[in-house]
N, C-alpha and C positions, 0 to 999 in steps of 0.2 A: 489586910483591912486597915492597919495601921499606917501604911504608906499612903492609902487613898485617902485617909482622914487627913494626913499632912497635906496632900494635893488639894484636897476641898478647902482646907483653911487657907492655903496660898492663892487659890483661885477666887475665893470669897475676898481677900485682901485685894487682889488686883482688880475685881469688879468694884470694890468700894473706891479704890483709886481712880478708876474709870469715871465713876460718879461724880467723885470731887472735881475731876478735871474738867467734865462736861458743864457742871454747875458754875465752876469758876469762869469758864468760857462764856456761858449765857449771862453772868452776871457783868462781866467786863463789856460784853457786847451791848447790854441795855444801857450801861453807864456811858459808853461812848455814844450811843442814839441820844441821850439825855444832854450831853455836852454839845453835840451838834444842834439839837434844837434849840439850846440856850444861846448859841451863837446868833449874832445878828447879821443878816445879809445885806442891809441897806448901806450902812457904812459911811454916810455922808452924802453930800450933794452930787458928787461924782458917781455914786452908786457902786463903790468899791466894795467887794466881798471879803468879809473877814473869814480866813481859812481855819479850821481846828485841826492841830497837828496831833496825831495820835502819839503818845509818849512810849518809851520802852516798856514802862511798868504795865501798860495795856495788852502785853503779848498773852494769848491764850494760856499758854503753860510754858513754866520755865524748863530750861535743859535739865536741871536737877530733878524736878518733879517727873518729867518724861522719863528720865533714866531710872528713877525708882519704880516706876510703872512698869516699865519694860523688864525690869529685872525680877518684879514680882511675877509678871507673867511668863518669863523664861523660867523661873523655878517651879511654877504650878505645872507647866508642861513637862517639864523634865522629871517631877515627882509622879505625873500621871503615867508617863512612859514606863518608869522604873515599877510602879505597881502594876501595870498591865504585865510587864515582863514575869514578875513574881506570880500573879494572878495565873498567867497562861502555864508557868511552870507547875503550878498545883492542879490544874486541869489535865496536865500531860501525865503527872505522877498518878493520879487517880485512874486515868486510862490504862497506865502501865500495870497497876495493882490489879485492875480487874481484866485485864487482857482483852480489852474492847473499846469501842468507843465510848468516852464518858458522858453519855447522857440517856442512860437508861431508867432514870427515875426522876422525881421533881427537884430533889437536891442536885443532882448533876446537871439537870437542864438548867436550873438557876445560876449556878456557879458558872458554867460554861456560857450561858446567855449573856451574863452580865459583862464578861470578858469580851464577848463579840460587840456589845454595846459601846464599851470603851474603844475598842479597835476601830470601828466604824466611826466613832468621833473624830479620832485621831487621823483618820484617812480623809474625812471631809475637811479637817484642820489644814491638810496640805495644798487643798485647792482654795479654799477661803479662810479669811481670818475670822473665825467663829470662837475665839478664846472666851468671849462673854458668855458663850453657852456652858462652859465647863461645869460651873457651879450647878447648873440645872441638869446636868448628866451625871456627875459624880454622887450627888445626893441620893437620887433613886437607886443608883449601883450600890452604895453602901447600905442603904435600907434593905435592898434585896439579899445582899450578902449576910447581913445580920439576921434575916428572916431564915435564910437558907441553913445557916449554922445553928440557930437556936430552935427552929422548928421543924425543919424539913431533912435535918441530917439522917441519912441511911447508910449502914454499912455497905462497903462493896460486895457485890453478889454477881452470880451469873444472869444473863438475861433470860426472860422468859422466851419460849419457842418462837412466838409470833414476831419477836424483836430482832431474831437471829437471822438478819439479811443485810445484803449490801444497801438495800433502800432505806435503811436507817440512817446511813451516812448522807445519802442524797437528800433525803426528805427533811431531816432535821437540820442539817447544815443550812440549806436554803432557808428554812424557817427562822433560824437564828438571825440570819443577815436582814430578812425582811422585817421581824420583829424589831430589831436594833433601829433600823430606819424609822419604824413607826414610833419608837420611843423619842428619838430626836425630833420627828415631827410634832408630836404632842407637846414636848418641852417649848418648842418654838411657838406653837398655837396658843399656849398659855400666856407666854410673854407678849404674844401679839394681842390678845384681849387687854390686858394690863396696859400696854402701850397705847391702844386706842381708847380707853378710859381717860388716860392722862391727857392725851392729845385734845379729847373733847373738853376736859376741864380747863386745860390751858387756853383753848379757844373761847371759852366761856369767861375767861378773866379771872379764874380761881387760882388760889396760892397752893401750889403742889409743895408738900412737906416731905412725907416719907418716901422712900424708894428712889433716892436721887440717881441711883445706879442706873435707873432706866433711861435717862438723859444721855448715856453713852450707848445704849443699844440702837439699832436702826429702827426706822419707822414702822408702824403698824402696818403699812402696805409692803414694806420689804419683808418684814418677818412672815406675812401671809405668803408671798412669793416663795420663800425658802421652804415653808412647810409644805407648800403645794409641790415643789420639786422633788422633795424627798419622799412624799407618798406616791407622786408619779412613778419614781424609781422603784419603790417598794412594792407597789401594786402587782406588776407582773411577776415578782418573786413569789409573792404569796399566792397568786393563781397557779404557778408552778408547783408549790407547796401543796396547794389542793388536788392537783392532777396526780402528782408523784405518789400523794397518800392514797388515792384511789387505785392506782396501779398496785401499790403495796398491798392494799387490802384484798385485791383480786389473788395475789400470789399467796397471801397468808391464810385468807378465809374462803377463797373461791367465789367472791362477790366485789364488784367495783364499789358498791354503796350498801351500807348496812343501817343506815339511820341512826349510827352510834352517836351519843351526845357530842363527842369531840369532832366527829365528821360534820354534825349540822351546825355547831358553833364556828367552826373554821369556814364554812359556807357562809353563815351569817356576816362575818367579818368581811369576807370577799365582797359581798352585796353592799354593805354600808359603805365601804371605801369607793366601790364601783359607782355608788350613788353621789359621793362626795366629787369625784373626778368627773362626772357627767355634769352635775349641777354647777360645778366650778368652770367647766370648759364650755358648756353650751348652753346652760340655764342663766347664766349671768349672775350667779351667786358668788359673793365675795363677803369679805368683811366678817362681820359676827356670824351670819348665817352659815356661812362656809365652816367657819370655826367650830361652830356647835356640831355640826355633821361630822368633822373630822375627829373632835372629842368622843362623839358617840362610837365611832369606829374603834377608838382607842380603849373605850370602856368594854366594848365586846371583847376585845383582845385580853384584857384583865380577868374578864368573867371566864373565858376559856382557860386562862392559866391558872387561876387561883380558886375558882368555884367547881368547875366541870371536872378538872382533874381529881379534885379531893372528894366531892359530894356525889357525883353522878355516876353509878356503876356501869360498865360498859366494856367493849373491847380494848378501850385505851386507858383502863384503870391500872397504871403503871406508877401511881405517885409513890409508893414505897413508904407512906405514912399511915398512922391511924391503925 
């Protein structure tokens, strides 16, 4: 957790540097426009036009500033990779001590799930430069790890008979990846709503104060597209999780569907995200309406994780706490 904290601090510094860079660029751009407007174009009887030359001081960012930002970004990414390696090492040692897959209770699910979130983020980072997202990934990861250690910790123990199946690895591992993508999509959606509000305020001529780092982030439309793509990838994985769970239920209890609270909420999550994808693709929903529907799906995911596992008794009551 200490390395994750350092990585979060470095990523926050990188995000602040991006905000300063974007703010400086906008300020100099506005100054350049003001100088061009103040230049007279008539210039005399011959109609000679006076040209305004941009000085070297009007460069958006100096090489030193850009080098500092890149160094901070590199440190943040390196620390994140190091923290993930230590994190995965902890998960592996937990599995070795228990002689099984390390996700038989909520503590193990939380510790393993957060490692998958960071892994998926780093894999996305290899395809697109989304380092601006690191702060909003590492913060919930640290919060979840702290909750797991302080509240959810459970000593290593054998699995209950229903979990002693190869379907545990198939069903839960796919759920990990799908949930990690949903987490990234949620973070992107929150940023989309903030960015959309700032764009509306800017269009109305309001002066934007706090949250300068948002100037360095993509536009609200681009953030929405990224969130949509993440959910479009995650949704079929969640559908597979639902189907694999039904097959596992038939093997363990002799029925594909038992109306267990966990099964019901897994299906509710599937329905909400299916509604989001349908509304986004065919209903013309975009912007704020689609974002709210996406956030409703993530809220259902959190209820399934933090409420159903703890408060609702059923065949899936393996939280290991209380």
